[in-house]
VODOMI-320651 format. One line per 4 residues: number of its first residue (from 0); for each residue z, y, x of N, C-alpha, C, CB. Coordinates in nm, 3 decimals. Each point is the difference from the previous one (the first is absolute). Glycine has a CB too. Layout:
<rs>
NUM = Z,Y,X,Z,Y,X,Z,Y,X,Z,Y,X  ... $
</rs>
This chain:
<rs>
0 = -2.283,1.454,-1.239,0.109,-0.086,0.039,0.124,0.086,0.023,-0.160,-0.168,0.103  0.271,0.127,-0.158,0.126,0.071,0.015,0.092,-0.086,0.088,-0.026,0.116,-0.227  0.064,-0.066,0.345,0.086,-0.079,0.087,0.141,-0.010,-0.056,-0.137,0.070,0.195  0.202,-0.179,-0.164,0.139,-0.021,-0.040,0.089,0.043,0.117,-0.064,-0.193,-0.156 $
4 = 0.138,0.299,0.140,0.085,0.053,0.106,0.139,-0.061,-0.011,-0.132,0.216,0.004  0.177,-0.274,0.106,0.131,-0.063,0.003,0.080,0.053,0.118,-0.092,-0.205,-0.110  0.217,0.163,0.116,0.083,0.038,0.114,-0.052,-0.069,0.125,0.199,0.033,-0.149  -0.175,0.027,0.264,-0.039,-0.060,0.126,0.095,-0.112,0.038,-0.099,0.216,0.072 $
8 = 0.048,-0.313,0.002,0.082,-0.110,0.046,0.078,0.038,0.124,-0.163,-0.160,-0.097  0.242,0.065,0.144,0.084,0.029,0.116,-0.013,-0.102,0.111,0.155,0.110,-0.154  -0.241,-0.213,0.138,-0.006,-0.100,0.104,-0.138,-0.063,0.013,0.241,-0.045,-0.039  -0.270,-0.003,0.159,-0.123,-0.075,0.021,0.004,-0.131,-0.076,-0.027,0.106,0.225 $
12 = 0.145,-0.167,-0.234,0.014,-0.128,-0.068,-0.040,0.013,-0.148,0.184,-0.066,0.161  -0.136,0.169,-0.227,-0.034,0.021,-0.140,-0.148,0.029,-0.019,0.229,0.083,-0.038  -0.286,-0.002,0.127,-0.142,0.031,-0.010,-0.085,-0.125,0.022,0.046,0.233,0.079  -0.011,-0.310,0.023,-0.076,-0.122,0.029,0.011,-0.099,-0.115,0.039,0.034,0.246 $
16 = 0.079,-0.048,-0.303,0.017,-0.092,-0.113,-0.087,0.044,-0.117,0.235,-0.050,0.074  -0.242,0.179,-0.098,-0.081,0.052,-0.111,-0.149,-0.024,0.025,0.175,0.175,-0.045  -0.222,-0.144,0.166,-0.142,-0.010,0.030,-0.049,-0.143,0.018,0.018,0.220,0.106  0.068,-0.310,-0.057,-0.046,-0.134,0.035,0.031,-0.108,-0.102,0.028,0.070,0.231 $
20 = 0.075,-0.053,-0.312,0.043,-0.107,-0.089,0.006,0.050,-0.145,0.131,-0.105,0.188  -0.202,0.037,-0.275,-0.003,0.037,-0.141,0.113,-0.073,-0.074,-0.252,0.038,0.010  0.337,0.036,-0.078,0.115,-0.059,-0.070,-0.041,-0.094,-0.113,0.129,0.204,0.058  -0.235,-0.169,-0.129,-0.036,-0.073,-0.122,-0.103,-0.111,0.021,0.050,0.207,-0.121 $
24 = -0.106,-0.219,0.240,-0.101,-0.102,0.023,0.064,-0.131,0.044,-0.165,0.178,0.061  0.095,-0.287,-0.087,0.052,-0.129,0.044,-0.018,-0.017,0.151,-0.052,-0.096,-0.225  -0.049,0.159,0.281,-0.022,-0.007,0.144,0.096,0.095,0.071,-0.244,-0.061,-0.035  0.260,0.042,0.163,0.095,0.080,0.077,-0.066,0.124,0.061,0.128,-0.210,0.048 $
28 = -0.254,0.235,-0.077,-0.070,0.112,0.061,-0.053,0.096,-0.107,-0.062,-0.146,0.195  0.052,0.271,-0.159,-0.050,0.102,-0.092,-0.144,0.037,0.032,0.232,0.087,-0.027  -0.269,-0.094,0.152,-0.134,0.041,0.044,-0.074,-0.119,0.058,0.083,0.233,0.045  -0.216,-0.224,-0.042,-0.082,-0.109,0.051,0.002,-0.008,0.152,-0.145,0.024,-0.201 $
32 = 0.156,0.090,0.269,0.003,0.000,0.146,0.076,0.122,0.050,-0.219,-0.123,0.008  0.264,0.117,0.114,0.066,0.114,0.065,-0.057,0.017,0.140,0.211,-0.037,-0.135  -0.192,0.154,0.192,-0.046,0.027,0.136,0.103,0.088,0.069,-0.244,-0.021,-0.069  0.276,-0.013,0.191,0.090,0.085,0.079,-0.078,0.059,0.116,0.202,-0.139,-0.065 $
36 = -0.166,0.260,0.104,-0.066,0.069,0.109,0.107,0.046,0.098,-0.193,0.074,-0.149  0.169,-0.097,0.277,0.091,0.042,0.107,0.139,-0.062,-0.012,-0.127,0.213,0.011  0.135,-0.335,-0.056,0.126,-0.073,-0.004,-0.017,-0.131,0.075,0.061,0.105,-0.221  0.051,-0.168,0.258,-0.006,-0.122,0.078,-0.019,-0.124,-0.085,0.144,0.110,0.166 $
40 = -0.151,-0.095,-0.298,-0.014,-0.113,-0.090,-0.097,0.033,-0.113,0.233,-0.073,0.055  -0.289,-0.031,-0.113,-0.085,0.019,-0.118,0.069,-0.048,-0.127,-0.202,-0.025,0.145  0.321,-0.035,-0.130,0.078,-0.045,-0.116,0.064,0.122,-0.066,0.046,-0.226,0.109  -0.074,0.251,-0.237,0.051,0.122,-0.065,0.153,0.007,-0.006,-0.208,0.001,-0.133 $
44 = 0.276,-0.113,0.117,0.146,0.003,-0.004,0.058,0.034,0.137,-0.003,-0.168,-0.186  -0.055,0.114,0.291,0.045,0.033,0.136,-0.036,0.145,0.035,-0.025,-0.243,0.067  -0.091,0.288,-0.114,-0.042,0.137,0.026,0.099,0.098,-0.062,-0.241,-0.073,0.008  0.291,0.041,-0.127,0.099,0.086,-0.064,0.126,0.010,0.086,-0.091,-0.064,-0.225 $
48 = 0.133,-0.048,0.282,0.120,0.001,0.085,-0.023,0.082,0.127,0.063,-0.224,-0.090  -0.183,0.214,0.147,-0.033,0.077,0.121,0.002,0.150,-0.032,-0.141,-0.192,0.089  0.083,0.231,-0.201,-0.003,0.141,-0.038,0.141,0.052,-0.029,-0.231,-0.031,-0.094  0.314,-0.049,0.030,0.137,0.042,-0.029,0.079,0.016,0.129,-0.010,-0.119,-0.221 $
52 = -0.006,0.026,0.315,0.070,0.010,0.129,-0.046,0.123,0.077,0.022,-0.250,0.007  -0.151,0.279,-0.013,-0.053,0.120,0.069,0.057,0.126,-0.063,-0.212,-0.123,0.058  0.222,0.127,-0.189,0.054,0.118,-0.067,0.148,0.021,0.032,-0.167,-0.032,-0.181  0.241,-0.077,0.199,0.143,0.011,0.029,0.026,0.036,0.145,0.044,-0.167,-0.178 $
56 = -0.141,0.144,0.266,0.019,0.027,0.146,-0.011,0.147,0.031,-0.093,-0.223,0.053 $
</rs>
């Protein structure tokens, strides 16, 4: 297997959008399930906001 090396991202929002939402699918989700650890929410979109706020603090 040869990995595809790309430039690094700059935001939690972009990373979350990439990991959670598939651009080409008709459904709004990319993965079957998600799990959060040590966060106050289990909603992946809210978890992204919590992580971004923590990083900015």
